[in-house]
N, C-alpha and C positions, 0 to 999 in steps of 0.2 A: 503494499500500500504507499503510494506516495505521501509527500508532506501535506500537499493541499487536502488529501481526502482523509488524513489523520485529523486535521483542524477541523473539517466539517462534523466529524465523528464526534468531536469532544462536546461534553454536553454545554448547552448554551448557560447563561445566567438564570437565576431563578427569576419567574414571571415577577413576582412581587418588585424585586430590583428593577428589572427592566422596565416595568411601567412606571416606577418611580423616576427614572432617569426620562422616560418619553414625556411626563407631564414636568417635569423641569425645563426639559428643551421646549416645551409648549409655552410655557410661561415667558421664557425668554424671547420666543418669538412673537408672543403676545406684546411685550413690550417694545419690540420692533416696529409693530404696526400701530401703536399707539400714536406715534409722533407724524405718521403718514397720514391718518385719519384726521388728526389734530387740524392739519393743514387745510384738508379740504372742507372740514366744516367752518374754516374761519376766511374763505375766498373772499367774501364780499366787504368784511371790515379791513383786511389786509390790503384789498385792491382800493379801496377808499384811502386810505391812510397812505399807501405808498404811490397812490396815483399811477397806477399800471393797467394794462390790459389783460383780456383774458390769455391771450397768447404769452406774456409776460409771466402771468401768475402760473400757468401750464409748466412754464421752465422752472420755475420755484420747485414745484411738485415732482418733475420728472428729471429734465437734464440735469438740474443740480445734483440731485439724489444719486442718480446713476453715473455720473461722470466719474467720482471716485471710488464708487462700488465696483464697477466693471474694472478700473485700473489695479484696485488692490484686491479683487476677487482671485483672480487666478495666481498670484504669488503666494498669497495666504493659503489658497487650496493646496497648493504644491507643498507648503510647509505642513498643513494639516494631513497630507499623505504619509507624511514622514516623520512626524512629532505628535506631541501630545494635543490632543484636540480640545480636551477639556478646558485648558488653559488658555487657548486661542479664543474660545467662547466668552470665559470669564473677561478676558480683556476687551473684547468687542463690545458686550454689555455694557461695560463701564464707559467705554469711550464715547458710544452713540447717546447714552443717557444724560453723560454730561453736556454733549453737544446740543441735545434738544432742551435743556434748560437754558442754554445760552442763546437759543432761538429767541428767549423771552427777552432779552437784553438787546436785541439788534434794533435799529432806528432806521434802516435804510434796505432798498432791494438788494444792493449789492453785498452789504454784512450779511442779511438773511441767508442770500444765494450762497455766499460762502460757509456759512455754519450748516447749510443743507448739506454741502460737499462733505463736511467732516462727519455728520450724521451717517451720511451714505458709507463713507470709509469704515466706519464703525460696524455698521450692519453688514458689510460685506464678508466679515469674517465668520457669521453666525451659520448660516444655512449649509453652505459645503461641509462643514466640519459636524454638523447635528446629523444631516443625511449620513454620513460615513459612520459615525458613533453608532445610530440607531440601526444600521446593516449588520453591525457587530453584536448586538444585544438582542436581535430578534431574528428568527429563521426566516426563510424568505415567505413560508405559508402565513406568517403574520405580520410580516413587514409592512404591508399596505395599510392595516388597521394601525400600526404603530405611526407612520407617516401620517395617517388621516388624523390621529389625536396632535401630532406636533403642527399640523396645517391648521388645526382649529384655533390655532394662535391668531391668526389671519384676523378672524371674526371676533374672538375675544378682545383683543388688542383694538381693533377697530370700534367697536360696539363701547369699550370702556372709554375711547377718546370722546367719542361722540356722547355719551351719558355725562361724564365728568364734565366736558367742555360745556354741555348744555346747562349742567347744574350751576357753574361757576358763572356762567350768562346770565342766569335768572338774578344771582344777587348783584355781579358787577359786569353790567353790558359791555362786549367787546368793544365798543367804542367809547367808552367812558375811561378817564383816566383815574388812577389810584396811586397811592403813595405807600411804598414799602421801606422799612429801615434799611439802612445801608445800600440801599439800590435807588432809591428816589423815586421819581413820578413815571409810570408807566401806563399803555392802555390795557383795558381790560383782556385782549385777545393775546397780550405779551404774557399776561399772568397765567393764562391757561397753558403755555409752553414751560413757563417755570415749573408749575405744579407737576406737570406729566412726566418731567424728567427726572424728578426724585427718586422715585421708587427704585429706577434702574441702578441707582448708584448703590443701593444696600442688596440688592437681587445680586450683583455680579458676586457678592462673597457666597451665598447660596448656591452659585452653579460648581463653585469648589467641591461638594459633597457628591458629585457625580465622578466616579470612579473612570478613569481611562480603560475600554474593554480590551482584552485579545483580538489582533485584527484575524479574520476568519477569511475561508474562500480562497478562489485561483489567485495565485502570486501574493497572498497575503504577507508573506516574509521575504518578498525581493522588492528592491525599489525599481520602480518603472520610468524610463526615460520617456521624454515627450515625443519622442519618435516612435516608440513602441505603442503610446496611447493613439497617435495619428493612425497607426497601422490598423490598431484594433477598431478604431472608429470607421476607418474607410472599408473595413471589411463589412461592417453594418451600417453603411451610410443611410439607407432608406429606413432603418429605425430609427436612429438617431435623428436624422435630419427631420423627419416625420413628427417625430414626437417633441422635438424642441420648438419647431415653427409653429407647429399646431398649438402647442401651450403658450407661444408667444402671441399670437393671434388671440386666444382666448383672453390673455392677460390684457392684451390692447383694449378689447372690449371691456373687461372687468374692469381694469384700473382706470380707464379713460372713464367709463360711466361713474365709478366709485367716486372719484374727484369731483365730478361736475353734479351729482345728485343734490348736494345741500344747496348749491347756487340754483339748480334746477326748481326744486321746493320754493325758495325765495322768490325766484324772478316770474314764476307763472302762477302760484298760488298764494304768493304773500306772507309764507310762514316765516317766522323768527328764528334766530339761531336757537334759542333754548328749546321751542317746538320740535325744530329738526333733530336736536340733539337727543330730546327724550324718545321722540316717534320713531325715527329712523334708527336711532341707535339700538332699540328694542327689538326691531324686527332684524336687523342687520346680525346681533348676537345670536337669536334663536333660530333663524331661518340658516345662516351660515355655518354656525357650530355643529348643528345639527345634521346639515348636509355633508360637511365634512367626515364627522362619524360616520354616516350612513355610507357614503362612497367607499371609505376605507375599508370597513367592515363587511360591506358588499362585495368588495374586490377580493377579501381573504376568505370569504363564502364561498363564491365561484372556484378560486383556485383550490379549496378543500374538495370540492365537486369534480376535479380534474378539467375544469373549462380551460381550454387553451388560451393564452394570452389574455387571461380573466383580468388582469389589472387594467389593460387598455381597454376592455369591453366595458366596465364600469365607467370609465372617463367618456368612451363614446356616447353613452346614453346621455351624460351630462352636458355633453358638447351640443348634441342634437336639440335636446330641450332649449338650451340656451337661445337658438336661431330667433324664433318668433319672440319669446320673452324680451330680450335684449332691444329689440326694433319696436316693440308695442309700448313698453311702459311709458315711455315720454310722450305719447300721444292720447293717453288716458283723459278723460273729461274732468277729473276731480282729483285732488291731494290723496285720499285715501284709497281710491282705486288705484292710481299709480302705486302708491305705497304697497298695496296688496301684491300687485305684478312683481314689484321689485323683492318683495320677500320671497316669492316662488324663484326667481331669479337667481338671488343669493344662495338657495338651496341648493341649485342645480350647479351653480359655479363652485360650490364647496365640494359638492359631489366627485368633482374629476380628480383632486388632487392625490389624495393616498394612493389609488391606483395607478397614475401616471407617473408619479414619481418614484414608487416601488418598481414600476417597469425599468426606468434609466438604471436604479441600484441594481437590479436582477441580472442586466444586460452587462454590467460593468465589472471588470476584476478589481479586488479589494483596494489595491494599490494606486487605482487611478479614480477611484468614486468620489473623491473631494474635487478631484480635477475637472471631472466630468459634469459634477454638479456646479462648480464655479461657470464651467463653459455656459451650461445650461442658464444660469441665472445671467451670465453675462448676454445672451440672446433675448432672454424675455424680458430684460430690463432696457436694452437698447431698442427692440422693437416694440415690446408692451409698455413697460412701465414709463419710459420718456414719450414714446410715440403715440399712446393711447389720448392722454390728456391734451397732448399739443397738437394732434390731429383734429380733435373735436373743437379746440378753440380757434384753428385756423378756418376751419369751415363757418365758425361762427363769426369770425372778425372779418375774413375776406371773401368767404363765399357768400353768407346772408348779409355781411356787413350790418349787423343788429344783433347785440347782447340777447335781446328777447326771442331771438330764433334759435336759443341754445337747444330746445327740445327737438327741434328739426334736424339740427346737425347730430345730436346725438343718435337718432334713428338713422340718419343717412352712413354714418360710420360704421353703425351694426349691422346694417344691412348689407353692407361689403364683406366687413371682416368675419363676421360669425360665420358664415356658410364657408369661407376660405378655410378657417379653423377646423371644420368637420373634415374637409378633403385633405387637409395635411396630416391628421391624426390616422386617417384610414390607411392613408400611405405607409405611416409609422407602425399601425398594427400589422400590416402584411410583412413589414421588414423584421418586425419582434418575432412574429410565428417562424418565419423562416429562421430566425437567430436561435430559437428554442430547438427546433428540429436538428439544426447542425449540432449545437450542444449536447443534445440527447444522443445522437448517432456518435459522437467522439467519446462520450461516457460510455457507450456499450462497446466500443472497440478498444479501449482502454481496460476493459474488466478481463 
């Protein structure tokens, strides 16, 4: 029996320990998404104070965050494939949390942009290391469920930002001035950033309770060169390209919509910041987190039943459901009907993550996993996280040339990108199935 097979046959960590790690990493992911959704909630007051357009606001949310995120992501991922991943996560949490609080001290577009770049740099170290750690704590048949729990942090964090931000806004409206000891006078929206960044400074210490796991699977004990990683990806090009670009297009829709939903409610229905935070935050939490859990566990259920490419089958269901939902919600006649469609949309958006990301980890040798995760993040952030908000803003500012046409810009963008995401994922699923067949054949020949 070779070394790789011996590692696969060694016992996995106790389920109690593994799920504790998944929950800690989910909470770290929660903190990462608190800042992102806070900025979306505060689009209108920040635009007013800084005197900027929708397009400039989209750059604050997308490009500033993505710029350093993608620059730092690959080097940190290479480090995570060779060193202690837990320590990388602890440092990352501390850096982005501190930068989030500093956002509350900025007073210009350029300073807020620069601070957002640092937030992106900090968050760039989390997900590649977290995906790699989870792959060594959970066997492949339970990995989709574990990643589903981790990805639930997107919705817990987003909802926390909306609910806490909305609560603070009821006490101190975003446009009002408030005086703080040792800090001075700041606006209400700046106070929200100050408050939301503080928990992460303490949480960075809690991440140190996670033990660095033994690396498992193919090439777990060997350092992998960039050339070897490139050869591996090229051998399964359809699978990697389809999955990554399918999710990039889905993120383009999801992230773009998520950024502009608060402004959509304010412009079309006249909702206040506190109303948006409370109503949208509640729907975002329950629908998004339940969808993420359901999708991850459904993918694991299909895997145990022997369904081929079960991870991507679950994701494909979510992708298809998102096509009509993402197009129609902005066209609904009332705020509550739009919110109801958004709730269903958030459920199916979350449904995709566990299985899709588990497929990438399953497809990838151990010592390449953080690198592949970082490459995935680079693509989805460049095309999705940065592209989605900006594309909708460009359609609003230069296509319709009217901020009140934001609902039409959202629907038009989704009508193009959502179907393309389904096509890309279908190509990825075909490539993934071929990779599974090739691997099964190779294992049979090695016995």
